[in-house]
C-alpha positions in Angstrom: 8.9 -21.8 -4.1 5.7 -23.5 -3.6 2.2 -22.4 -1.9 -0.2 -19.5 -3.2 1.3 -15.9 -3.2 0.0 -13.3 -1.2 0.7 -9.4 -1.3 1.1 -6.8 1.1 -2.2 -4.6 0.8 -0.9 -1.9 2.8 1.0 -1.4 6.3 -1.2 0.2 9.4 1.8 1.0 12.0 2.6 -2.6 13.3 0.1 -4.5 11.3 0.4 -5.7 7.9 -2.7 -7.0 5.8 -2.0 -9.3 2.9 -4.6 -10.1 0.3 -4.0 -13.5 -1.5 -6.4 -16.4 -3.0 -7.8 -17.2 0.4 -8.9 -13.4 1.1 -7.3 -11.5 3.6 -4.8 -11.9 6.1 -3.8 -9.7 8.8 -0.9 -10.2 11.0 2.4 -8.3 12.6 5.3 -6.6 10.8 7.6 -8.3 12.7 6.5 -11.5 11.1 7.4 -10.5 7.7 10.8 -9.9 6.3 12.7 -6.9 7.0 12.4 -3.8 4.7 8.7 -5.4 2.9 6.6 -3.0 1.4 3.4 -2.5 0.2 2.9 -4.2 -3.0 5.1 -6.6 -2.5 4.6 -10.4 -2.9 5.2 -13.2 0.0 4.8 -16.8 0.0 4.2 -18.9 3.1 7.3 -22.1 3.0 6.9 -23.8 6.5 5.2 -21.4 8.0 7.5 -18.7 7.1 7.1 -15.7 5.1 9.3 -15.2 2.2 9.7 -13.0 -0.6 8.7 -13.5 -4.2 10.8 -10.8 -5.6 10.1 -12.1 -9.3 6.0 -12.0 -8.7 6.5 -8.6 -6.8 8.3 -7.5 -10.5 5.8 -9.2 -12.8 2.6 -7.4 -10.7 4.7 -4.2 -10.8 5.1 -4.5 -14.2 1.9 -5.6 -15.6 0.4 -3.0 -13.3 2.6 0.0 -15.1 2.0 -1.4 -18.4 -2.2 -1.1 -17.5 -1.6 2.0 -16.3 0.3 3.7 -19.1 -2.5 2.1 -21.6 -4.9 3.9 -19.7 -3.4 7.5 -19.9 -2.8 6.7 -23.5 -6.2 6.1 -24.3 -7.0 9.4 -22.6 -4.9 11.8 -24.1 -6.2 10.0 -27.2 -9.3 10.4 -26.5 -10.1 6.5 -27.0 -11.6 6.2 -23.2 -14.9 3.8 -23.3 -17.9 5.9 -21.9 -19.4 3.4 -19.4 -22.9 3.8 -17.2 
């Protein structure tokens, strides 16, 4: 698949907000694939939004690892004190 990746930042009623390398896009939820949800990644292919399940899985896995690491540091008292 080609084209930049956009992630569904949030869904507000009939409106979807996407975040991507070019900034934020807002559009009708009906123009996105059925079943799309917050956090899913999409690419525009010939003007049609297509899900990118591999990129979605990669980003969700990375987020889960970061969250686990954050809570692991808190349990062991290895938090960094930042001003």
